[in-house]
N, C-alpha and C positions, 0 to 999 in steps of 0.2 A: 504493500500500500504506500509506504513512504517513497519507494523508488518511483512508483507510478506518479505520485504527486510531484516529485522533483523534475519529471519530464514536462510538466505543464508550465506554461509561461506565467501563470498567476492570474490576478484579477486586474482588469483594465477599467478605469472610470472614464466615461466619455460624457462631456457636457454638451448641451445642445444636440442631444442624440435623437430627437424626435423627427428631424428632417435634414435635408441637405448634406453637407460634409460630415456632420456628426453621425448621421444615420449610416452613411457608407463606411465610416471608420468602424462603427459597431459591427457591421457585417464582415468587414475584412479581418478585424481582430478576432472575431468568433471563428472565422475560417482558419486562423492561425492557432486556435486552441485556447485563447483567453476566455476565462469567465468574465462576465460583464456587469458593471453597474451603470445603468442608463439614467442620465440626469437631464431633465427638462421640465417645463411647467405642465405640459399636457399629459396627464397620467394615463388616460385611456389609450392614447396613441402609443405611449411607451409600452403599455401592457401588450398591445398587438405586436409591436416590434420584438419585444422580449420573447413572446410565445413563438414567433416565427424563427428567431435565432436558436432557441432551445431545440426546436424540431429539426431544423436543417443542419445544425452544426454540433448537436449533442453537447452543448456547453451550458453552464448555469448563467442565466441572465436575470438580473435583479432590477427592479424599478425604484428610482428615488425621485419622486416628484418634488421639485424645488424651484422657486423663483430666485434666480441668482442675482437679480437686481435688488434683492432685499437681504439684510443681514441674517435673518433667520434661515433663509434658503442656503446661503453660503455656509453658515454654521453647521447645518445638517450634513453637507458634503465634507466639510473639514473633519467632523466627528467620524464619518465613515472611513475617511482616508487615514486618520490618525489611529483608529482603533483596530485596524486589520492589517497584520503583517504580510498577508498574501497579496496586497495591492502592489503591483509592480510597474504600473503605467497609468499616467494621467494625461488625457487629451483635453486641454483647455480650449475648447472650440466655440463655446456659446458666445454669441455676439449678435448685434443687429445694427442696421443703418436706417437713416431717413434721408431722402433726397430733397432737401429744402434748405433755403438760406437760413442762417441762424435766427434772423428776426422773425421768421415764419414758423420756427420750431417751438412747440409748447415746452414750457419749463420742465414738466414731468417727463417728457420724452428725453430731454437733455440729461436729466438726473439719472433716469433709468439706463440710458446708453452708457454713460460714464460708469455707473454702478456695475453694469454687466461686463462691458468691454475692458474696463480698467480695474476697478476695485475687486470684483470677484476673481478675476484672473490673477491678480496680485496675491490675494489672501490664500487662494487655493495653491498657487505656486509655492508659497512659503510652507504651507502644511505638507505638500508633497516632498519638498526638499528636506524638511526636518525629518520626516519619516524615512526617506530614501538614504540620506546621509548617515543616519543612525545605524543602518545595516549595510551601508556601502553597496547598494544595489537599487535599481529602479530607473525609470525613464519618464521625463516630463516633456510633453509636446505642446508648445504654445502656437496657436494659429493667429498670425498677424494678417497683413494684406499688402499687396503692391500699392494700395492707395495710401500707405503710410510714408511714402518717400517724398511726396511733393503735394502742395495744395491742389485739390481738384474741385471744380465748381460744383456747388450744391451739396457737398458732404463735409461741412466745416468741422463738425464734432466727430463723426466717424473716422475720417482720415487722421485726425489728431490722436484719437484713441489708439489707432493702429501704429502710429509713429511711437507712441508710448510702449506698445507691445514689442516693437523692434528693439528699442534701446534697453528696455527692462530685461528682456529675455537674454540679450547678449551679455548683460552684466551678471546674470545668473550663471552663465556658462563659465565666467571667470571664478565664481564662487565654488563651482564643483570641480575645478581644475585639479588634477592629481587624484581624483576619486574614481570609482567605477560607476558613479551616477551620470546619466546622460541627459542633456537638455537640447532639444531640437526646436528650431524656429522654422515654422512653415509659412511661406508668403505666397498665397495664391493670387492670381490676377482676378479677372471677372469669371465667376463660376455660377452656374445655374443653381439658385438657392432660394429658400423662402425667407432668409434673414432680412431681405429687403421689404417684404410685404407685411411681416408679422407686426411690425410697429407702425403700420400705416405709412410706410415709406413709398418706394416706387419699384415696380418690377424691372427686369433687365431688358425688356423688349427693345428699347431705343438703341442698345449697343449692337454694333455689327456682329453677325453670327461668327465671323472669322476670329473674333477675340474672346468669345465666351466658351469656356471649357466645361465639360460635364463634371459633375461631382465625382463620378467613378474614376475618371482619368486623373483628376486632381489628387484624390486620396491614394490611388495606386502609385502615383509619382512620389507623393510625400513618404509613403512607406518604403519605396525603393531607395529614396534618399536616406531614410533612417537606417536601412540595411547597409548602405554604403558608408555609414558613419558620418554623414554630413551634419554640420552644426546649423547651417542655414540651407533650407531647400526651397527653391522657387520653381514650382512645377512648370510654369509657362515661360521661364526665361531661357532663351536658346543660347545667348552669348554670355557665359558666366563671367567673362572678363569685365563686363560693365559693373557687376556687383563688386568684384575685387577692387576695381578702380575707385568706385564710390566709397568703399570702406577705407581705402588708403587715403583718399582725399579728405573725408570727414575726420579721420584721425589727425591728419596734418593741420586741418582747420582748427580743431579743438586745441591743439598744442599752441597754435599761433594766437589764439584768443587771450592767452594769459601772459600779460606783460605789464610791468609796473608803469611804463611811460605811455602817455596818449600817442596815438598815431600822428605822424607829421601833418596830415591834412587838417587836424583839429587845432593846430597851434595858431595863436593870434598872429595875423600878418603873414602866416605861412603860405 
């Protein structure tokens, strides 16, 4: 029995598992033998998905209905993560967007978006790393977005939350340096997903078909990147040197920002 258990990859917690990227992650991880904890708000939907996964993949699939834009929802997942040593993978995927200028975005939508995309992801990342580092094993996958690299019209809050995920997750990678704990940052481009509609945002119809990837292709590429040992996986980026150049340039820029003397152009009469 012990031997059989050691062959299993453990339990994976997937947030935002009721649709889109999260739902495909749940399916692909179940196929790899992971038992699952599916987290989202829609309990009925999660129950259907869990039943399907149990039947098709002969794994255990548990439902944890939680609203991660609320502290109580986050606390429920933290408790599950902290209290079970068999949890070996967390996929922080839950997030949503709204396609509106800031002035047209209701305050509650702004707060929920930051709560889900930033606060929940941060608190769950911490809980995962505390648990994983204690036993020197485990993998954290944070899902950011290509929209986090530069301002894009109509998504002032969403793009900014994803810029946070980019910087935050990379700083976590330095925290686990030298351990067996892994942190992967996944940066999808445009993906067919419900994350845009759930919060009364906008669907992806206006985008040209050529730039929209299926959720299946996106998750399969992300898992291939994980298997390759990548720290940053961009499923739709064909020329990786652009990312390397960007990282090198932002590193140089940050170092250059710290100087005790004002730049010559700001000197009186300069």
